[in-house]
C-alpha positions as CSV (number, residue, x, y, z in Angstrom):
1,M,-31.2,2.1,-21.5
2,T,-29.3,4.6,-19.4
3,A,-31.6,7.0,-17.3
4,P,-30.5,10.7,-17.2
5,D,-30.1,10.5,-13.4
6,H,-27.7,7.5,-13.4
7,P,-24.2,8.4,-12.1
8,I,-21.5,8.4,-14.9
9,I,-18.1,6.9,-14.1
10,L,-15.0,6.5,-16.2
11,C,-13.1,3.1,-15.5
12,H,-10.0,3.9,-13.5
13,D,-8.0,1.1,-15.3
14,C,-9.2,1.5,-18.9
15,G,-11.1,4.8,-19.3
16,A,-14.4,3.0,-20.6
17,Q,-17.4,5.1,-19.6
18,H,-20.2,3.6,-17.6
19,A,-23.6,4.6,-16.2
20,L,-23.8,2.9,-12.9
21,P,-27.0,1.0,-12.2
22,P,-29.3,1.5,-9.1
23,A,-27.6,0.2,-5.8
24,V,-28.3,-3.3,-4.9
25,P,-26.9,-4.3,-1.5
26,G,-24.3,-7.0,-1.8
27,H,-23.8,-6.5,-5.6
28,R,-20.9,-4.8,-7.4
29,A,-20.6,-3.1,-10.8
30,E,-17.7,-4.2,-12.8
31,C,-16.2,-2.8,-16.0
32,R,-17.4,-4.6,-19.1
33,R,-14.1,-4.0,-20.9
34,C,-11.4,-4.7,-18.4
35,G,-13.2,-6.2,-15.5
36,A,-12.2,-3.7,-12.9
37,V,-14.5,-3.2,-9.9
38,L,-16.2,0.3,-10.4
39,R,-18.4,0.2,-7.3
40,H,-19.2,-2.1,-4.4
41,F,-22.8,-1.8,-3.2
42,R,-22.3,-2.2,0.6
43,S,-25.2,-3.5,2.8
44,G,-23.8,-2.4,6.2
45,G,-24.1,1.3,5.6
46,L,-21.9,4.2,6.8
47,G,-23.0,3.7,10.4
48,H,-21.4,0.2,10.3
49,A,-18.2,1.6,8.8
50,V,-18.1,4.2,11.7
51,A,-18.4,1.6,14.4
52,L,-15.5,-0.4,12.9
53,A,-13.3,2.8,12.5
54,I,-13.9,3.6,16.2
55,A,-12.9,-0.1,17.1
56,S,-9.8,0.4,15.0
57,V,-8.7,3.4,16.8
58,I,-9.1,1.7,20.2
59,L,-7.3,-1.4,19.1
60,F,-4.4,0.7,17.5
61,V,-4.0,2.8,20.7
62,T,-4.0,-0.6,22.7
63,A,-1.5,-2.1,20.4
64,N,1.0,0.7,21.0
65,L,0.7,0.8,24.9
66,F,2.3,-2.5,25.5
67,P,5.2,-4.8,24.2
68,V,4.5,-7.0,21.2
69,L,7.4,-9.4,22.0
70,T,9.8,-10.1,24.7
71,F,13.2,-11.4,24.2
72,E,15.2,-13.3,27.0
73,L,18.8,-14.5,26.8
74,E,21.1,-15.5,29.6
75,G,18.8,-13.9,32.2
76,R,18.5,-10.7,30.4
77,A,15.2,-9.5,28.8
78,Q,14.6,-7.0,26.1
79,T,11.0,-6.0,25.1
80,A,9.8,-4.3,21.8
81,T,6.8,-2.2,21.0
82,L,5.5,-1.2,17.7
83,L,7.7,1.9,17.8
84,S,10.8,0.3,19.0
85,G,11.9,-0.8,15.7
86,S,11.8,2.7,14.1
87,V,13.6,4.1,17.3
88,A,16.4,1.4,17.1
89,L,17.1,2.1,13.5
90,W,17.3,5.9,14.3
91,D,19.5,5.3,17.2
92,G,21.6,3.1,14.9
93,G,22.4,5.8,12.5
94,Y,19.8,4.9,9.8
95,E,17.5,7.8,10.4
96,V,15.9,7.4,7.0
97,L,15.0,3.9,7.5
98,G,13.7,4.6,10.9
99,V,11.3,7.5,9.6
100,L,10.2,5.2,6.9
101,V,9.2,2.3,9.4
102,F,7.5,4.9,11.6
103,F,5.5,6.3,8.7
104,V,4.2,3.0,7.3
105,L,3.7,1.3,10.5
106,F,2.3,4.1,12.8
107,L,1.6,7.4,11.1
108,A,-0.1,6.0,7.8
109,P,-2.4,3.5,9.7
110,L,-3.3,6.0,12.2
111,A,-4.0,8.8,9.8
112,Q,-5.9,6.5,7.6
113,V,-8.3,5.4,10.5
114,L,-8.7,8.9,12.1
115,G,-9.3,10.4,8.5
116,T,-12.1,7.9,7.7
117,L,-13.7,8.4,11.0
118,Y,-13.5,12.3,10.6
119,V,-15.2,12.2,7.2
120,V,-17.6,9.4,7.5
121,M,-19.0,10.0,11.1
122,P,-21.0,13.3,10.1
123,L,-22.2,11.6,6.9
124,A,-23.5,8.6,8.9
125,A,-25.4,11.0,11.3
126,G,-27.1,12.7,8.3
127,R,-25.3,15.9,8.6
128,R,-23.2,17.9,6.1
129,A,-19.6,16.9,5.3
130,A,-17.2,18.2,7.8
131,P,-14.7,21.0,6.7
132,G,-11.9,19.7,4.5
133,A,-13.7,16.3,4.2
134,A,-12.9,16.0,0.5
135,W,-9.1,16.7,1.0
136,T,-9.1,14.4,4.0
137,F,-10.8,11.5,2.3
138,R,-8.5,12.0,-0.7
139,T,-5.5,11.7,1.5
140,V,-7.0,8.7,3.2
141,A,-7.1,6.9,-0.2
142,R,-3.7,7.8,-1.0
143,L,-2.3,6.5,2.3
144,R,-4.1,3.2,2.0
145,R,-1.3,1.5,0.1
146,W,1.3,2.9,2.5
147,A,-0.4,1.6,5.7
148,M,1.5,-1.8,6.4
149,A,0.4,-3.2,9.7
150,E,-0.3,-6.6,8.2
151,V,3.1,-6.5,6.5
152,F,4.7,-5.7,9.9
153,L,2.8,-8.7,11.4
154,L,4.5,-11.1,8.8
155,G,7.8,-9.5,9.6
156,L,7.1,-10.2,13.3
157,I,6.6,-13.7,12.6
158,V,9.8,-14.0,10.5
159,A,11.7,-12.4,13.4
160,Y,10.2,-14.8,15.9
161,V,11.2,-17.8,13.8
162,K,14.7,-16.4,13.5
163,L,15.2,-16.0,17.1
164,S,13.3,-19.0,18.5
165,D,16.4,-21.2,18.5
166,L,18.6,-18.4,20.0
167,A,16.6,-17.5,23.1
168,E,13.3,-17.5,24.9
169,L,10.5,-15.4,23.3
170,E,7.1,-14.5,24.7
171,P,4.4,-12.7,22.7
172,G,3.3,-9.4,24.5
173,A,-0.1,-8.1,25.3
174,S,-0.2,-5.8,22.2
175,L,0.2,-8.6,19.7
176,A,-3.5,-9.6,20.1
177,A,-4.5,-6.1,19.9
178,L,-2.5,-5.7,16.6
179,V,-4.0,-8.8,15.1
180,A,-7.5,-7.6,16.0
181,F,-6.7,-4.0,14.6
182,I,-5.7,-5.6,11.3
183,L,-8.7,-7.7,11.0
184,V,-11.1,-4.9,12.0
185,Q,-9.5,-2.6,9.7
186,V,-9.7,-4.9,6.7
187,W,-13.4,-5.3,7.8
188,G,-14.0,-1.7,7.8
189,Q,-12.4,-1.1,4.4
190,A,-14.6,-3.9,3.0
191,S,-17.7,-2.4,4.6
192,L,-17.1,1.2,3.2
193,S,-18.1,2.2,-0.3
194,P,-15.7,5.1,-1.2
195,F,-18.4,5.9,-4.1
196,E,-21.1,6.5,-1.5
197,V,-18.8,8.8,0.7
198,W,-17.9,10.9,-2.3
199,E,-21.6,10.9,-3.4
200,R,-22.5,12.2,0.0
201,I,-19.7,15.0,-0.2
202,A,-20.7,16.2,-3.6
203,P,-23.0,14.1,-6.2
204,Q,-21.3,12.4,-9.1
205,T,-21.9,13.6,-12.5
206,R,-25.2,12.2,-14.0
207,A,-25.8,11.0,-17.4
208,A,-27.8,14.2,-18.4
209,Q,-25.0,16.4,-17.4
210,A,-22.4,14.4,-19.4
211,A,-24.7,14.4,-22.4
212,A,-25.0,18.1,-22.1
213,A,-21.2,18.6,-22.3
214,G,-21.5,17.7,-25.9
215,P,-18.3,16.7,-27.8
216,A,-16.1,17.9,-24.8
217,R,-13.6,15.4,-23.7
218,L,-14.6,13.8,-20.5
219,T,-11.9,13.4,-17.7
220,A,-12.1,11.5,-14.5
221,C,-10.3,12.7,-11.4
222,H,-7.5,10.4,-10.3
223,D,-8.6,10.6,-6.7
224,C,-12.4,10.8,-6.4
225,H,-13.3,9.6,-9.9
226,Q,-15.5,12.7,-10.6
227,V,-16.4,13.0,-14.1
228,V,-15.6,16.5,-15.6
229,A,-15.8,18.0,-19.1
230,G,-12.3,19.2,-20.2
231,T,-8.8,18.3,-19.1
232,E,-7.5,21.4,-17.3
233,G,-7.7,22.9,-13.8
234,D,-8.8,21.2,-10.6
235,C,-11.4,18.7,-9.6
236,P,-14.6,20.6,-8.4
237,R,-15.3,17.9,-5.7
238,C,-11.8,17.1,-4.1
239,G,-9.6,19.9,-5.5
240,A,-7.0,17.4,-7.1
241,G,-5.4,18.6,-10.4
242,L,-7.1,17.2,-13.4
243,H,-5.3,15.2,-16.0
244,H,-6.7,13.2,-18.9
245,R,-3.8,10.8,-18.3
246,K,-1.2,10.9,-15.7
247,P,1.6,13.3,-16.8
248,D,4.8,11.9,-18.0
249,S,3.7,8.4,-17.0
250,L,6.1,6.5,-19.3
251,R,9.2,8.8,-18.7
252,R,8.6,8.7,-14.9
253,G,8.2,5.0,-15.0
254,W,11.4,4.2,-17.0
255,A,13.4,6.5,-14.7
256,L,12.0,4.9,-11.3
257,I,12.7,1.4,-12.9
258,A,16.2,2.3,-13.8
259,A,16.8,3.7,-10.2
260,A,15.3,0.6,-8.6
261,V,17.5,-1.8,-10.8
262,I,20.7,0.2,-9.9
263,L,19.8,0.0,-6.1
264,Y,18.8,-3.7,-6.3
265,I,22.4,-4.8,-6.9
266,P,23.8,-3.3,-3.6
267,A,20.6,-4.4,-1.8
268,N,21.5,-8.0,-2.4
269,L,25.3,-7.8,-2.4
270,L,25.7,-5.7,0.8
271,P,24.7,-7.0,4.4
272,I,21.3,-6.0,5.6
273,M,22.2,-6.6,9.2
274,T,25.0,-8.0,11.5
275,V,24.5,-10.4,14.3
276,V,27.0,-10.3,17.2
277,Y,26.8,-13.2,19.5
278,F,29.3,-13.3,22.4
279,G,31.8,-11.3,20.5
280,A,31.6,-13.0,17.3
281,G,30.0,-11.0,14.5
282,Q,28.4,-12.3,11.2
283,P,26.8,-10.0,8.6
284,D,23.7,-11.3,6.8
285,T,22.5,-10.5,3.2
286,I,18.9,-11.2,2.1
287,L,20.1,-14.5,0.5
288,S,22.1,-15.7,3.4
289,G,19.1,-15.2,5.6
290,V,17.1,-17.4,3.4
291,E,19.9,-20.0,3.4
292,E,19.9,-20.1,7.2
293,L,16.2,-20.7,7.4
294,I,16.6,-23.6,5.0
295,A,19.4,-25.0,7.0
296,A,17.3,-24.8,10.0
297,E,14.6,-26.7,7.9
298,M,12.2,-23.8,8.3
299,W,11.1,-24.2,4.7
300,P,7.7,-22.4,4.8
301,V,9.3,-19.2,6.2
302,A,12.2,-19.5,4.0
303,L,10.1,-19.7,0.9
304,L,8.0,-16.7,2.3
305,V,11.1,-14.6,2.7
306,F,12.5,-15.6,-0.6
307,F,9.2,-14.8,-2.5
308,A,8.7,-11.4,-0.7
309,S,12.4,-10.3,-0.6
310,I,13.7,-11.6,-3.9
311,T,11.1,-12.8,-6.3
312,V,8.5,-10.1,-5.9
313,P,10.9,-7.2,-6.6
314,V,12.5,-8.9,-9.6
315,L,9.0,-9.9,-11.1
316,K,7.6,-6.4,-10.3
317,L,10.6,-4.8,-12.2
318,I,10.1,-7.1,-15.1
319,G,6.3,-6.7,-15.3
320,L,6.6,-2.9,-15.1
321,A,9.2,-2.8,-17.8
322,Y,7.0,-5.0,-19.9
323,L,3.9,-2.7,-19.3
324,L,5.9,0.3,-20.2
325,W,7.4,-1.3,-23.3
326,S,4.1,-2.6,-24.6
327,V,2.4,0.8,-24.3
328,Q,5.4,2.5,-26.1
329,R,5.0,0.0,-29.1
330,R,1.2,0.8,-29.0
331,S,0.5,-2.9,-28.8
332,P,-3.2,-3.9,-29.2
333,K,-2.6,-7.4,-27.8
334,R,-4.0,-8.9,-24.6
335,R,-4.9,-5.7,-23.1
336,R,-7.0,-7.2,-20.4
337,D,-4.3,-9.6,-19.3
338,R,-1.9,-6.5,-19.1
339,T,-4.5,-4.7,-17.0
340,R,-4.6,-7.7,-14.8
341,L,-0.9,-7.8,-14.5
342,Y,-0.9,-4.1,-13.4
343,R,-3.4,-4.9,-10.7
344,L,-1.1,-7.7,-9.4
345,I,1.9,-5.6,-9.4
346,E,0.0,-2.9,-7.5
347,G,-1.1,-5.4,-4.9
348,V,2.1,-7.3,-4.2
349,G,4.7,-4.7,-4.1
350,R,4.2,-3.6,-0.5
351,W,4.8,-7.0,1.0
352,S,8.5,-6.7,0.2
353,M,8.7,-4.6,3.1
354,V,8.7,-7.7,5.4
355,D,12.5,-7.8,5.7
356,I,12.7,-4.2,6.8
357,F,10.1,-4.9,9.4
358,M,12.1,-8.1,10.5
359,I,15.3,-6.1,10.9
360,S,13.8,-3.3,12.8
361,L,12.3,-5.8,15.3
362,L,15.7,-7.8,15.4
363,A,17.6,-4.4,16.1
364,A,15.1,-3.5,18.9
365,L,15.0,-6.8,20.6
366,V,18.5,-7.9,20.5
367,Q,20.4,-5.2,22.3
368,L,22.1,-7.2,25.2
369,G,25.5,-5.7,25.2
370,A,28.4,-8.2,25.1
371,I,25.9,-11.1,25.0
372,A,24.1,-10.4,21.7
373,T,23.4,-7.4,19.6
374,I,21.8,-7.1,16.0
375,H,22.1,-3.9,14.1
376,A,21.0,-2.8,10.5
377,E,23.4,-2.4,7.6
378,L,23.6,-0.4,4.5
379,G,22.0,-3.1,2.4
380,A,18.7,-2.6,4.3
381,V,18.7,1.1,3.1
382,A,19.1,0.0,-0.4
383,F,16.5,-2.5,-0.3
384,A,14.0,-0.4,1.4
385,A,14.7,2.2,-1.4
386,V,13.9,-0.5,-4.0
387,V,10.7,-1.2,-2.5
388,V,9.5,2.4,-2.1
389,I,10.8,3.3,-5.6
390,T,9.0,0.2,-7.2
391,M,5.8,1.2,-5.5
392,L,6.2,4.8,-6.8
393,A,6.8,3.4,-10.3
394,S,3.6,1.4,-10.3
395,E,1.7,4.5,-9.0
396,S,3.1,6.5,-11.7
397,F,2.0,4.0,-14.5
398,D,-1.3,4.8,-15.9
399,P,-3.1,1.6,-17.0
400,R,-5.5,3.4,-19.3
401,L,-2.7,4.0,-21.6
402,I,-2.8,0.2,-22.5
403,W,-6.4,0.9,-23.9
404,D,-5.8,4.1,-25.7
405,E,-5.9,4.2,-29.5
406,P,-2.5,5.5,-31.0
407,Q,-4.2,8.4,-32.6
408,R,-6.0,9.5,-29.4
409,R,-3.0,9.1,-27.0
410,D,-1.5,12.3,-25.8
411,S,2.1,12.8,-27.2
412,S,3.4,14.1,-23.9
413,H,3.1,10.6,-22.5
414,D,5.5,9.0,-25.0
């Protein structure tokens, strides 16, 4: 039986209403309808999360102070830091690509860690939330999927394998700090309960309050998951605009998928980079890069690049198109499976950035004049656009439409 003081939450994946049980450390609450995780009951507390956030800041600064990789050929050496790739792309005439790499590798991870620290530190000390804490924590949540330090690490491994037969490579001091930062950041995210943070900023709506709303439609904030009676205005807790369902979800999704499909053609046909070695230049496409790895009998890396750069974008586009089509048809079939498919698409899309990170590293490392140079090509811009657009497409899709009954679905979404 639901107690009046139990927090009420609407599942972010299917919209089902739940009254959360009392917190039990180590347990988690799952949606009874679609299986989504509604809340993790963390045992470490906010103090533990603060300590890990501080460690993440220290490791991130250290990772940016020294080279991550040194490339040496014919007596000449070139080093690369985390920022060298974005600088090399900017200097090579691909400013947009350089800004993108800078954002997902440096700005988003740093803002995420500092924002978490700013919000959680006062709460862990038992004080009131800091000014602007709600907006900051909302931004942190939105940045999480765009912070790609772990994807960069995979790109670094691919770049290392590609260059290992050409010259001598030496891992830099910052590489260990980068690996440690990724591990500590993942640990910190696993130890922090967003629900607890939001509850400290402003309490979640209770069962008695929801019951008092009577027949009014309950709406969940997309950002902080606060439950509000009605569908208009701004969230009283975080300030985000309230919508019963994401506006124009289907129309926006189809438009973004169409744009990604169009760009996917030049992304695979045009060269993504050109390698010049002692005056002889050879352009590389995504597929030719995979073929080179296979020819060098580097099967694991070849399969990894093929999966991340070719298979994932195609399957993601097909999966999103299927979800949009099934919602438009108002299909009642396999709703739970379609929700799982959406979660999978959300999780794997960012890993396609591995090729862009690899190109940025190669462009930064191999700048040895007449001996050897590598620079990005237009295909890399098209491929990066495909990755970003497919991520935006999955973000614009509202999985709760899968579960809506036809007569209750807002016609503005069709």
